[in-house]
C-alpha positions in Angstrom: 2.8 -22.2 18.2 5.2 -19.5 17.2 3.3 -16.2 17.2 5.0 -13.4 15.3 5.0 -10.0 16.9 3.8 -8.0 13.8 3.7 -4.2 13.6 0.1 -2.8 13.6 -0.6 0.4 11.8 -3.7 2.4 10.8 -2.8 2.9 7.2 -0.5 1.4 4.6 0.1 3.7 1.7 0.8 1.1 -1.0 2.5 2.1 -4.3 0.3 0.7 -7.0 1.0 0.3 -10.7 -1.8 0.0 -13.1 -1.7 -3.7 -13.1 -1.8 -3.9 -9.3 -4.6 -1.3 -9.2 -6.7 -3.4 -11.7 -6.3 -6.4 -9.5 -7.3 -4.5 -6.3 -10.4 -3.1 -8.0 -11.4 -6.4 -9.7 -10.7 -8.8 -6.8 -10.9 -6.5 -3.7 -7.5 -7.4 -2.5 -4.1 -5.6 -2.0 -0.8 -7.5 -1.9 2.4 -6.7 0.0 5.4 -8.6 1.1 4.9 -11.3 3.7 6.5 -9.2 6.5 4.2 -6.2 6.0 2.3 -4.8 9.0 -1.2 -5.4 10.0 -3.3 -2.4 8.9 -6.8 -1.0 9.3 -6.7 0.7 5.8 -4.9 0.5 2.5 -4.5 3.7 0.6 -3.6 3.4 -3.0 -0.7 5.5 -4.3 -1.0 5.2 -8.0 2.3 5.7 -9.8 2.9 6.0 -13.6 -0.6 7.4 -14.3 -0.8 8.7 -17.9 -0.6 12.5 -18.2 -1.2 12.8 -14.4 1.1 13.0 -11.5 1.4 10.1 -9.1 -1.2 10.4 -6.4 -3.1 8.7 -3.6 -6.5 8.3 -5.1 -8.4 5.7 -3.1 -8.6 4.1 0.3 -10.3 0.9 1.6 -10.9 -0.6 5.1 -9.1 -4.0 5.5 -11.6 -6.8 6.2 -9.2 -9.7 6.6 -5.4 -10.3 6.4 -3.5 -13.3 5.4 0.3 -13.1 5.9 0.9 -16.5 4.5 -1.0 -16.3 1.2 0.7 -18.3 -1.5 2.4 -16.3 -4.2 1.9 -19.0 -6.9 -1.8 -19.0 -6.3 -2.0 -15.2 -6.6 -0.1 -15.3 -9.9 -2.5 -18.0 -11.3 -5.4 -15.7 -10.6 -3.5 -12.5 -11.7 -1.1 -13.5 -14.5 -0.6 -9.8 -15.4 1.2 -9.2 -12.1 3.5 -12.2 -12.9 4.3 -10.7 -16.3 5.0 -7.3 -14.7 7.4 -8.9 -12.2 9.2 -10.8 -14.9 9.3 -7.9 -17.4 10.8 -5.5 -14.7 12.9 -8.1 -13.0 11.0 -7.5 -9.6 11.5 -11.1 -8.5 8.1 -11.4 -6.8 7.7 -14.9 -8.2 10.7 -16.0 -6.1 8.8 -15.5 -2.9 6.6 -18.4 -1.4 4.3 -16.3 0.6 3.0 -12.7 0.6 0.4 -10.8 2.6 -3.1 -10.4 1.1 -5.4 -7.8 2.5 -9.0 -8.5 1.7 -10.8 -5.2 1.4 -14.2 -3.7 2.0 -15.4 -1.1 -0.6 -12.6 0.8 -2.2 -13.5 4.5 -1.9 -12.3 7.4 -4.0 -10.8 10.2 -2.0 -12.6 13.6 -2.3 -9.4 14.9 -4.0 -6.2 13.1 -4.9 -3.2 13.5 -2.7 -0.6 14.5 -5.3 3.1 13.9 -5.4 4.4 17.2 -6.7 8.2 17.0 -6.3 9.3 13.6 -7.7 7.9 10.8 -9.7 6.9 8.0 -7.2 10.1 8.1 -5.2 8.9 8.8 -1.7 6.6 5.8 -1.7 8.3 3.2 -3.8 6.9 0.3 -1.9 4.7 1.6 1.0 4.7 3.9 3.9 2.9 3.6 7.2 0.8 6.5 8.6 -2.4 7.4 10.4 -5.8 7.9 8.9 -5.9 11.6 10.0 -2.8 12.2 7.8 -4.7 11.0 4.7 -7.8 13.1 5.5 -5.8 16.4 5.8 -3.1 16.0 3.2 -3.1 17.9 -0.1 0.3 16.6 -1.2 2.2 13.4 -0.6 4.9 15.4 1.2 2.3 16.5 3.8 1.9 13.0 5.1 3.9 12.1 8.1 5.0 8.5 8.6 4.3 6.7 11.9 8.0 7.3 12.8 7.8 11.0 12.2 4.5 11.2 14.2 6.1 9.3 17.1 9.2 11.5 17.1 7.0 14.7 17.2 5.0 13.3 20.1 8.2 12.5 22.0 9.5 16.1 21.4 6.2 17.5 22.8 6.5 15.5 26.0 10.1 16.6 26.7 
């Protein structure tokens, strides 16, 4: 059996359009590309919110991960995501598999973590970070990625 060596992270901050957010809330799942890392949590960075800045608004603990979930089955259950992909030429329907994260309760953050500088550009797909970053951030730019955290730790030990 060929076991993949997959990256493991505490939190995936997933960019989420309204259609994706509705699926996450309704079905208790989040979807990412097949090669996405294993994660303990998914934080939802909602982009394109009407009259509000893009922001991380909710987080959920991951219950189960399926890196070989079938894309066509996902679209049969969630046709609005297929329509979004086709309308915006995303090409998601061209993939065979994707990663589905089955979630525990999706919890609203005490306060949204707002993107104040740009409109959804830092987190166009996802970013990997640690839970403590989510807990203390006020703005999206406050959140350090796993790479930034590791780099800072190496500098401290020099």
